[in-house]
C-alpha positions as CSV (number, residue, x, y, z in Angstrom):
1,M,73.5,-19.5,0.4
2,R,72.0,-21.0,-2.7
3,K,70.1,-23.6,-0.8
4,T,69.0,-20.9,1.4
5,L,67.7,-19.5,-1.5
6,L,66.1,-22.5,-3.2
7,T,64.5,-23.0,0.4
8,L,63.3,-19.6,0.8
9,S,61.8,-19.8,-3.2
10,V,60.1,-23.2,-2.5
11,A,58.6,-22.0,0.7
12,A,57.4,-18.6,-1.4
13,A,55.7,-20.9,-4.0
14,F,53.4,-22.5,-1.5
15,A,52.7,-19.3,-0.2
16,A,51.8,-17.1,-2.6
17,P,49.0,-19.1,-3.6
18,S,48.0,-18.6,0.0
19,L,48.2,-15.4,0.3
20,V,46.2,-14.6,-3.1
21,Q,43.4,-17.0,-2.0
22,A,43.6,-15.0,1.5
23,Q,43.0,-11.2,-0.4
24,A,40.2,-13.1,-2.7
25,A,38.3,-13.8,-0.3
26,P,34.8,-12.1,0.1
27,A,34.1,-10.5,2.8
28,A,31.1,-12.1,4.8
29,K,27.8,-10.7,4.5
30,S,25.8,-9.0,7.1
31,P,22.9,-10.5,8.3
32,H,21.6,-6.9,9.1
33,T,18.8,-5.5,6.3
34,F,17.8,-1.9,6.7
35,T,15.5,0.0,4.2
36,G,13.6,2.9,3.7
37,N,11.2,4.1,1.3
38,I,8.6,7.4,0.8
39,G,6.4,7.7,-1.5
40,L,3.5,10.7,-2.8
41,V,-0.1,9.2,-4.0
42,T,-3.2,11.0,-5.0
43,D,-5.7,9.6,-2.6
44,Y,-4.8,7.4,0.4
45,K,-7.0,4.4,0.4
46,F,-7.0,1.9,3.5
47,R,-8.5,-1.0,2.9
48,G,-10.3,0.6,-0.4
49,I,-11.8,3.7,2.0
50,S,-10.2,7.1,1.9
51,Q,-8.0,7.9,4.3
52,T,-7.1,11.4,3.1
53,F,-11.1,13.3,1.9
54,A,-9.7,12.4,-1.5
55,K,-6.3,14.6,-1.3
56,P,-2.9,13.8,-1.6
57,A,-1.0,11.8,1.1
58,L,2.9,12.3,1.6
59,Q,4.1,8.5,2.8
60,G,7.0,7.0,3.8
61,G,8.5,4.7,6.3
62,F,12.1,2.2,7.3
63,D,12.5,-1.5,7.6
64,Y,15.0,-3.8,9.6
65,S,15.0,-7.4,8.8
66,H,17.5,-10.1,9.8
67,S,18.5,-12.8,8.0
68,S,16.3,-15.7,10.2
69,G,13.5,-13.8,9.2
70,L,12.5,-11.4,11.9
71,Y,11.7,-7.8,11.1
72,L,10.4,-4.3,12.1
73,G,9.2,-1.6,10.7
74,N,7.7,2.0,10.6
75,W,5.6,3.5,8.1
76,N,3.9,6.7,8.0
77,S,0.9,9.3,6.2
78,N,-0.8,12.4,6.2
79,I,-4.9,11.6,6.8
80,S,-7.6,13.5,7.3
81,S,-9.4,13.8,11.0
82,G,-12.9,13.8,8.7
83,A,-11.9,10.0,8.1
84,G,-12.7,8.9,11.4
85,F,-9.8,10.4,13.8
86,P,-11.2,13.1,15.3
87,A,-8.5,16.0,15.5
88,G,-5.9,13.9,13.7
89,N,-3.8,14.5,10.6
90,L,-1.0,11.5,11.0
91,E,-0.9,8.0,11.4
92,M,2.1,6.0,12.1
93,D,2.2,2.3,12.1
94,F,4.8,-0.2,13.9
95,Y,5.2,-3.5,12.6
96,G,7.0,-6.6,13.5
97,G,7.0,-10.3,12.8
98,W,8.6,-13.0,10.9
99,K,8.8,-13.6,7.5
100,K,10.3,-17.0,5.2
101,S,10.4,-18.4,1.8
102,W,10.9,-21.5,0.6
103,G,11.4,-21.4,-3.5
104,D,8.2,-20.0,-4.6
105,W,6.6,-20.1,-1.5
106,G,6.7,-17.7,1.4
107,L,4.9,-17.0,5.2
108,D,4.5,-13.9,6.9
109,I,3.3,-14.1,10.7
110,G,3.2,-10.7,12.5
111,M,1.5,-7.6,14.6
112,I,0.8,-4.6,13.5
113,Y,0.0,-1.3,15.8
114,Y,-1.8,1.6,14.1
115,A,-1.0,5.0,16.1
116,Y,-2.9,8.5,15.2
117,P,-0.9,10.8,17.5
118,G,-2.9,13.7,19.1
119,T,-6.6,12.5,17.6
120,D,-9.3,13.2,20.7
121,A,-12.8,11.6,20.3
122,N,-13.6,13.7,23.5
123,R,-12.4,17.1,22.1
124,T,-16.0,17.8,22.0
125,S,-19.2,16.6,22.9
126,G,-20.0,15.9,19.1
127,T,-16.8,13.5,18.4
128,Q,-17.2,10.6,21.0
129,I,-17.4,7.2,19.4
130,T,-20.5,5.2,20.0
131,N,-21.9,1.7,19.5
132,P,-25.1,2.1,18.0
133,R,-25.8,-1.6,18.7
134,A,-24.7,-0.9,22.3
135,G,-25.9,1.8,23.9
136,G,-23.7,3.1,26.3
137,N,-20.3,1.3,25.0
138,T,-19.0,4.8,24.4
139,H,-15.0,5.3,23.4
140,T,-13.3,8.7,24.4
141,G,-9.7,10.0,23.9
142,S,-7.2,8.7,21.5
143,V,-8.0,6.1,18.2
144,D,-5.7,3.3,17.8
145,N,-5.8,-0.4,16.3
146,K,-3.8,-3.4,16.7
147,E,-3.8,-6.2,14.8
148,L,-2.1,-9.7,14.2
149,Y,-1.6,-11.4,11.0
150,I,-0.4,-14.4,8.6
151,G,-0.2,-14.9,5.3
152,G,1.3,-17.0,2.6
153,S,2.3,-16.6,-1.1
154,W,2.9,-18.4,-4.1
155,K,5.1,-16.5,-6.7
156,F,3.1,-13.4,-7.9
157,L,-0.2,-14.5,-6.0
158,S,-0.4,-13.6,-1.8
159,L,-3.4,-14.4,0.9
160,K,-3.2,-12.5,4.3
161,Y,-5.5,-12.4,7.2
162,Y,-5.7,-9.7,9.7
163,H,-7.1,-10.2,13.1
164,S,-8.3,-7.4,15.5
165,I,-7.5,-8.0,19.6
166,D,-8.7,-4.7,20.3
167,D,-11.3,-2.4,19.5
168,Y,-11.2,-2.2,15.8
169,F,-9.7,1.8,15.5
170,S,-11.2,2.2,19.0
171,Q,-14.7,1.8,17.7
172,P,-16.5,0.4,21.2
173,G,-17.6,-3.5,21.3
174,T,-15.5,-4.6,17.9
175,K,-12.5,-6.8,19.2
176,N,-12.2,-9.4,16.9
177,S,-13.1,-7.9,13.3
178,H,-11.1,-9.4,10.2
179,Y,-10.0,-9.2,6.8
180,L,-9.2,-11.0,4.4
181,D,-6.4,-9.6,1.5
182,F,-5.9,-11.3,-1.4
183,S,-3.1,-9.5,-4.0
184,A,-1.7,-10.5,-7.4
185,N,1.6,-8.8,-8.6
186,Y,2.9,-9.5,-12.0
187,D,5.8,-9.0,-13.3
188,L,5.0,-8.0,-17.1
189,G,8.7,-7.6,-18.0
190,N,10.8,-3.8,-19.0
191,G,9.6,-2.5,-16.0
192,W,5.9,-2.9,-16.7
193,G,3.9,-4.7,-13.1
194,L,0.3,-5.5,-13.2
195,V,-0.9,-5.3,-10.0
196,G,-4.6,-6.8,-8.4
197,H,-6.5,-7.1,-5.0
198,I,-9.8,-7.9,-3.6
199,G,-10.5,-7.9,0.1
200,S,-13.3,-8.7,2.7
201,F,-13.9,-6.9,5.3
202,K,-16.0,-7.9,8.5
203,L,-16.8,-5.4,11.4
204,K,-17.9,-7.1,14.4
205,G,-20.3,-6.2,17.2
206,W,-22.0,-3.2,15.2
207,S,-24.6,-3.2,12.9
208,T,-28.1,-3.2,14.1
209,G,-29.1,-4.4,10.7
210,T,-29.3,-0.8,8.7
211,D,-27.4,0.7,5.9
212,A,-26.4,3.8,8.1
213,T,-24.6,1.2,10.5
214,N,-23.5,-1.7,8.5
215,A,-19.8,-1.1,7.9
216,N,-18.8,-4.7,6.1
217,Y,-18.0,-4.8,2.4
218,T,-16.0,-5.8,-0.2
219,D,-13.1,-3.6,-1.8
220,W,-11.0,-4.3,-4.6
221,K,-8.7,-2.7,-7.0
222,L,-6.8,-3.2,-10.9
223,G,-4.1,-1.5,-11.7
224,V,-0.1,-1.3,-13.6
225,T,3.2,0.0,-12.5
226,K,6.7,1.3,-14.2
227,D,9.8,1.3,-12.9
228,I,12.0,3.9,-13.7
229,D,15.3,3.8,-12.7
230,G,14.0,2.7,-9.2
231,W,10.7,5.2,-9.6
232,I,7.7,3.1,-9.3
233,L,5.0,5.4,-11.0
234,G,1.5,3.6,-10.6
235,A,-2.0,4.3,-11.9
236,T,-4.5,2.0,-10.0
237,Y,-8.8,1.9,-10.1
238,V,-9.5,1.5,-5.9
239,D,-13.7,0.7,-5.5
240,T,-15.8,-1.0,-2.8
241,N,-19.6,-2.0,-2.3
242,G,-19.0,-0.2,0.9
243,K,-22.1,2.1,2.8
244,G,-21.1,5.1,1.6
245,S,-24.3,6.8,0.8
246,C,-24.4,11.1,1.6
247,N,-27.9,11.4,1.9
248,A,-29.1,12.3,4.5
249,A,-32.5,10.2,3.8
250,N,-30.0,7.6,3.8
251,L,-26.7,7.9,5.0
252,G,-24.0,5.3,5.0
253,Y,-21.6,4.1,7.2
254,Y,-18.5,4.9,5.1
255,C,-19.8,9.0,4.6
256,F,-17.1,11.0,5.9
257,N,-17.4,14.7,7.0
258,N,-14.7,16.7,6.3
259,A,-14.5,18.6,9.9
260,T,-14.3,17.9,13.4
261,P,-17.0,17.1,15.5
262,A,-18.7,15.2,13.2
263,G,-21.3,17.2,11.0
264,A,-19.8,20.8,11.7
265,G,-18.2,21.0,8.2
266,P,-20.0,21.9,5.0
267,K,-19.0,18.5,2.3
268,T,-19.6,15.1,3.0
269,K,-18.3,12.2,0.8
270,D,-18.6,8.9,0.1
271,A,-15.3,7.5,1.3
272,G,-15.5,4.2,-0.1
273,K,-16.4,5.6,-3.8
274,G,-14.3,4.4,-6.7
275,T,-11.2,6.0,-7.3
276,L,-8.4,6.4,-10.1
277,V,-5.2,6.8,-7.5
278,L,-1.6,8.0,-9.0
279,S,1.5,7.0,-7.5
280,V,4.9,7.6,-7.3
281,S,7.7,6.2,-4.9
282,K,11.2,4.5,-4.2
283,S,13.0,2.6,-2.0
284,F,16.4,3.1,-0.7
Protein backbone atom coordinates (compact mmCIF):
# COMPACT_ATOMS: atom_id res chain seq x y z
CA MET A 1 0.00 0.00 0.00
CA ARG A 2 2.83 2.42 0.78
CA LYS A 3 4.33 1.71 -2.62
CA THR A 4 1.00 2.46 -4.23
CA LEU A 5 0.69 5.73 -2.30
CA LEU A 6 4.20 6.74 -3.36
CA THR A 7 3.39 5.99 -6.95
CA LEU A 8 0.22 8.06 -6.75
CA SER A 9 2.10 10.93 -5.10
CA VAL A 10 4.75 10.99 -7.82
CA ALA A 11 2.07 10.84 -10.52
CA ALA A 12 0.18 13.67 -8.86
CA ALA A 13 3.34 15.75 -8.63
CA PHE A 14 3.83 15.50 -12.38
CA ALA A 15 0.13 15.97 -13.14
CA ALA A 16 -0.33 19.10 -11.02
CA PRO A 17 1.78 21.43 -13.18
CA SER A 18 -0.07 20.23 -16.27
CA LEU A 19 -3.38 21.04 -14.60
CA VAL A 20 -2.15 24.51 -13.61
CA GLN A 21 -0.88 25.13 -17.12
CA ALA A 22 -4.21 24.03 -18.59
CA GLN A 23 -6.07 26.41 -16.29
CA ALA A 24 -3.72 29.31 -17.07
CA ALA A 25 -3.90 28.93 -20.86
CA PRO A 26 -5.56 32.10 -22.28
CA ALA A 27 -8.63 31.77 -24.45
CA ALA A 28 -7.99 32.05 -28.17
CA LYS A 29 -8.66 35.58 -29.45
CA SER A 30 -11.58 35.81 -31.85
CA PRO A 31 -10.66 36.88 -35.40
CA HIS A 32 -13.94 38.83 -35.58
CA THR A 33 -14.44 42.39 -34.28
CA PHE A 34 -17.73 44.29 -34.14
CA THR A 35 -17.91 47.98 -33.25
CA GLY A 36 -20.44 50.79 -33.42
CA ASN A 37 -20.34 54.57 -33.32
CA ILE A 38 -22.70 57.48 -32.78
CA GLY A 39 -22.18 61.23 -33.09
CA LEU A 40 -23.74 64.67 -33.31
CA VAL A 41 -22.36 67.57 -35.38
CA THR A 42 -23.52 71.19 -35.73
CA ASP A 43 -23.16 70.94 -39.53
CA TYR A 44 -22.57 67.84 -41.66
CA LYS A 45 -19.71 68.72 -44.02
CA PHE A 46 -18.89 66.20 -46.77
CA ARG A 47 -15.62 67.08 -48.46
CA GLY A 48 -16.08 70.61 -47.20
CA ILE A 49 -19.64 71.04 -48.53
CA SER A 50 -22.62 71.31 -46.15
CA GLN A 51 -25.11 68.46 -46.53
CA THR A 52 -27.59 69.77 -43.95
CA PHE A 53 -28.03 73.41 -44.97
CA ALA A 54 -25.77 74.41 -42.03
CA LYS A 55 -27.97 72.58 -39.51
CA PRO A 56 -27.12 69.78 -37.03
CA ALA A 57 -26.89 66.11 -37.97
CA LEU A 58 -27.23 62.91 -35.96
CA GLN A 59 -24.89 60.23 -37.28
CA GLY A 60 -23.92 56.66 -36.53
CA GLY A 61 -22.95 53.28 -37.89
CA PHE A 62 -21.59 49.78 -37.39
CA ASP A 63 -18.37 48.07 -38.47
CA TYR A 64 -17.13 44.49 -38.78
CA SER A 65 -13.49 43.55 -39.28
CA HIS A 66 -11.61 40.27 -39.59
CA SER A 67 -8.05 39.58 -38.50
CA SER A 68 -7.18 38.97 -42.16
CA GLY A 69 -7.77 42.68 -42.83
CA LEU A 70 -11.18 42.35 -44.50
CA TYR A 71 -13.91 44.70 -43.27
CA LEU A 72 -17.52 45.78 -43.89
CA GLY A 73 -19.44 48.75 -42.55
CA ASN A 74 -22.45 51.02 -42.63
CA TRP A 75 -22.72 54.71 -41.70
CA ASN A 76 -25.78 56.97 -41.69
CA SER A 77 -26.70 60.65 -41.32
CA ASN A 78 -29.62 62.97 -41.82
CA ILE A 79 -29.25 65.38 -44.76
CA SER A 80 -31.15 68.26 -46.38
CA SER A 81 -33.09 67.82 -49.61
CA GLY A 82 -31.83 71.26 -50.59
CA ALA A 83 -28.22 70.00 -50.71
CA GLY A 84 -28.74 68.22 -54.02
CA PHE A 85 -30.94 65.35 -52.80
CA PRO A 86 -34.49 66.05 -54.06
CA ALA A 87 -37.13 64.76 -51.62
CA GLY A 88 -34.45 63.03 -49.53
CA ASN A 89 -33.52 63.40 -45.86
CA LEU A 90 -31.28 60.38 -45.16
CA GLU A 91 -27.83 59.24 -46.29
CA MET A 92 -26.81 55.58 -45.91
CA ASP A 93 -23.25 54.54 -46.76
CA PHE A 94 -22.17 50.93 -47.25
CA TYR A 95 -18.50 50.03 -47.63
CA GLY A 96 -16.10 47.13 -47.63
CA GLY A 97 -12.47 46.47 -48.28
CA TRP A 98 -9.13 45.24 -47.01
CA LYS A 99 -6.88 47.07 -44.57
CA LYS A 100 -3.47 46.08 -43.22
CA SER A 101 -0.61 47.70 -41.33
CA TRP A 102 3.11 46.97 -41.12
CA GLY A 103 4.69 48.91 -38.29
CA ASP A 104 4.09 52.61 -38.95
CA TRP A 105 2.80 51.96 -42.47
CA GLY A 106 -0.74 51.10 -43.52
CA LEU A 107 -2.72 50.25 -46.67
CA ASP A 108 -6.49 50.49 -47.24
CA ILE A 109 -8.31 49.35 -50.42
CA GLY A 110 -12.07 49.23 -50.84
CA MET A 111 -15.37 50.40 -52.29
CA ILE A 112 -18.13 52.64 -50.91
CA TYR A 113 -21.75 53.04 -51.97
CA TYR A 114 -23.69 56.17 -50.98
CA ALA A 115 -27.48 55.67 -50.95
CA TYR A 116 -30.20 58.29 -50.41
CA PRO A 117 -33.51 56.48 -49.80
CA GLY A 118 -36.57 58.38 -50.95
CA THR A 119 -34.73 60.76 -53.28
CA ASP A 120 -36.49 61.41 -56.57
CA ALA A 121 -34.99 63.72 -59.18
CA ASN A 122 -38.22 63.54 -61.17
CA ARG A 123 -40.64 64.32 -58.35
CA THR A 124 -41.53 67.54 -60.13
CA SER A 125 -40.40 69.04 -63.40
CA GLY A 126 -38.02 71.38 -61.56
CA THR A 127 -35.83 68.75 -59.92
CA GLN A 128 -34.27 66.85 -62.82
CA ILE A 129 -30.46 66.84 -62.80
CA THR A 130 -29.20 68.16 -66.14
CA ASN A 131 -25.61 68.37 -67.36
CA PRO A 132 -25.00 71.94 -68.67
CA ARG A 133 -22.20 70.67 -70.89
CA ALA A 134 -24.31 68.09 -72.73
CA GLY A 135 -27.79 69.19 -73.74
CA GLY A 136 -30.46 66.60 -73.05
CA ASN A 137 -28.20 64.59 -70.72
CA THR A 138 -30.60 64.40 -67.78
CA HIS A 139 -30.98 62.14 -64.73
CA THR A 140 -34.31 61.29 -63.12
CA GLY A 141 -35.05 59.00 -60.20
CA SER A 142 -33.02 58.29 -57.06
CA VAL A 143 -29.63 59.80 -56.25
CA ASP A 144 -26.64 57.60 -55.36
CA ASN A 145 -22.88 57.25 -55.86
CA LYS A 146 -20.28 54.49 -56.10
CA GLU A 147 -16.54 54.95 -55.54
CA LEU A 148 -13.40 52.83 -55.37
CA TYR A 149 -10.67 54.00 -53.04
CA ILE A 150 -7.07 53.28 -52.14
CA GLY A 151 -5.16 54.87 -49.32
CA GLY A 152 -1.86 54.72 -47.50
CA SER A 153 -0.81 55.92 -44.06
CA TRP A 154 2.37 56.58 -42.12
CA LYS A 155 2.19 57.26 -38.40
CA PHE A 156 -0.32 60.13 -38.03
CA LEU A 157 -0.49 61.01 -41.76
CA SER A 158 -2.77 59.50 -44.42
CA LEU A 159 -3.41 59.94 -48.14
CA LYS A 160 -6.50 58.46 -49.84
CA TYR A 161 -7.79 58.61 -53.43
CA TYR A 162 -11.48 58.13 -54.34
CA HIS A 163 -12.62 57.41 -57.91
CA SER A 164 -16.25 57.46 -59.03
CA ILE A 165 -17.15 54.41 -61.13
CA ASP A 166 -20.57 55.79 -62.08
CA ASP A 167 -22.10 59.25 -62.53
CA TYR A 168 -20.98 61.24 -59.48
CA PHE A 169 -24.03 61.47 -57.21
CA SER A 170 -26.20 60.79 -60.28
CA GLN A 171 -25.05 63.89 -62.16
CA PRO A 172 -25.14 62.68 -65.78
CA GLY A 173 -21.85 62.49 -67.67
CA THR A 174 -19.63 62.75 -64.57
CA LYS A 175 -18.22 59.22 -64.34
CA ASN A 176 -14.51 59.15 -63.35
CA SER A 177 -14.80 62.18 -61.07
CA HIS A 178 -12.29 61.93 -58.25
CA TYR A 179 -11.24 63.23 -54.85
CA LEU A 180 -7.85 63.26 -53.10
CA ASP A 181 -7.76 63.40 -49.30
CA PHE A 182 -4.62 64.24 -47.29
CA SER A 183 -5.20 64.14 -43.52
CA ALA A 184 -3.31 64.29 -40.25
CA ASN A 185 -4.38 63.16 -36.78
CA TYR A 186 -1.73 63.99 -34.18
CA ASP A 187 -1.88 62.86 -30.55
CA LEU A 188 -0.96 65.78 -28.28
CA GLY A 189 -1.21 63.70 -25.11
CA ASN A 190 -3.60 63.84 -22.13
CA GLY A 191 -6.54 63.05 -24.40
CA TRP A 192 -5.95 65.99 -26.74
CA GLY A 193 -5.59 65.63 -30.49
CA LEU A 194 -4.86 67.89 -33.45
CA VAL A 195 -6.61 67.23 -36.77
CA GLY A 196 -5.85 68.70 -40.18
CA HIS A 197 -6.96 68.01 -43.73
CA ILE A 198 -6.71 69.27 -47.29
CA GLY A 199 -8.66 67.76 -50.18
CA SER A 200 -9.02 68.30 -53.92
CA PHE A 201 -12.16 67.50 -55.93
CA LYS A 202 -12.54 67.24 -59.73
CA LEU A 203 -16.01 66.84 -61.30
CA LYS A 204 -15.44 65.38 -64.77
CA GLY A 205 -17.44 66.40 -67.82
CA TRP A 206 -19.57 69.10 -66.20
CA SER A 207 -18.12 72.60 -66.43
CA THR A 208 -18.72 74.78 -69.48
CA GLY A 209 -16.05 77.20 -68.33
CA THR A 210 -18.35 79.52 -66.37
CA ASP A 211 -18.45 80.08 -62.60
CA ALA A 212 -22.00 78.73 -62.46
CA THR A 213 -20.88 75.32 -63.73
CA ASN A 214 -17.42 75.18 -62.11
CA ALA A 215 -17.72 72.46 -59.47
CA ASN A 216 -13.99 71.78 -58.95
CA TYR A 217 -12.59 72.98 -55.64
CA THR A 218 -10.15 72.50 -52.76
CA ASP A 219 -11.28 72.08 -49.17
CA TRP A 220 -9.41 72.18 -45.89
CA LYS A 221 -9.97 71.91 -42.16
CA LEU A 222 -8.07 72.37 -38.90
CA GLY A 223 -9.24 71.53 -35.42
CA VAL A 224 -8.72 69.97 -32.01
CA THR A 225 -10.28 66.99 -30.22
CA LYS A 226 -10.55 65.99 -26.57
CA ASP A 227 -11.21 62.48 -25.26
CA ILE A 228 -13.31 62.50 -22.08
CA ASP A 229 -14.05 58.98 -20.85
CA GLY A 230 -14.44 57.68 -24.40
CA TRP A 231 -16.50 60.62 -25.62
CA ILE A 232 -14.64 62.59 -28.29
CA LEU A 233 -15.36 66.33 -28.35
CA GLY A 234 -14.26 68.26 -31.43
CA ALA A 235 -14.03 71.82 -32.71
CA THR A 236 -12.98 72.13 -36.36
CA TYR A 237 -12.92 74.98 -38.85
CA VAL A 238 -13.89 73.79 -42.35
CA ASP A 239 -13.60 75.88 -45.53
CA THR A 240 -13.38 75.59 -49.34
CA ASN A 241 -12.74 77.71 -52.40
CA GLY A 242 -15.83 76.23 -54.08
CA LYS A 243 -18.01 78.54 -56.15
CA GLY A 244 -20.96 79.11 -53.82
CA SER A 245 -22.05 82.68 -54.44
CA CYS A 246 -25.81 83.10 -54.17
CA ASN A 247 -25.76 86.40 -56.03
CA ALA A 248 -28.34 86.11 -58.81
CA ALA A 249 -25.92 87.75 -61.25
CA ASN A 250 -23.16 85.23 -60.49
CA LEU A 251 -24.87 82.14 -59.06
CA GLY A 252 -22.30 79.53 -57.99
CA TYR A 253 -22.51 75.75 -58.30
CA TYR A 254 -22.53 75.32 -54.51
CA CYS A 255 -25.32 77.81 -53.81
CA PHE A 256 -27.94 75.44 -52.36
CA ASN A 257 -31.64 76.14 -51.91
CA ASN A 258 -33.41 75.09 -48.72
CA ALA A 259 -36.30 73.40 -50.55
CA THR A 260 -37.30 71.14 -53.40
CA PRO A 261 -38.07 71.59 -56.17
CA ALA A 262 -35.03 73.75 -56.85
CA GLY A 263 -35.73 77.46 -56.67
CA ALA A 264 -38.97 77.08 -54.70
CA GLY A 265 -37.59 77.99 -51.27
CA PRO A 266 -37.09 81.45 -49.76
CA LYS A 267 -33.54 80.80 -48.49
CA THR A 268 -30.24 80.04 -50.22
CA LYS A 269 -26.82 79.32 -48.74
CA ASP A 270 -23.20 79.06 -49.86
CA ALA A 271 -22.65 75.39 -48.94
CA GLY A 272 -18.87 75.67 -49.19
CA LYS A 273 -18.52 78.71 -46.96
CA GLY A 274 -16.13 78.49 -44.00
CA THR A 275 -17.77 77.20 -40.82
CA LEU A 276 -16.80 76.20 -37.29
CA VAL A 277 -18.13 72.67 -36.74
CA LEU A 278 -18.60 71.34 -33.20
CA SER A 279 -18.98 67.62 -32.63
CA VAL A 280 -19.35 64.89 -30.03
CA SER A 281 -18.97 61.17 -30.78
CA LYS A 282 -18.43 57.82 -29.13
CA SER A 283 -17.41 54.35 -30.31
CA PHE A 284 -18.54 51.18 -28.59
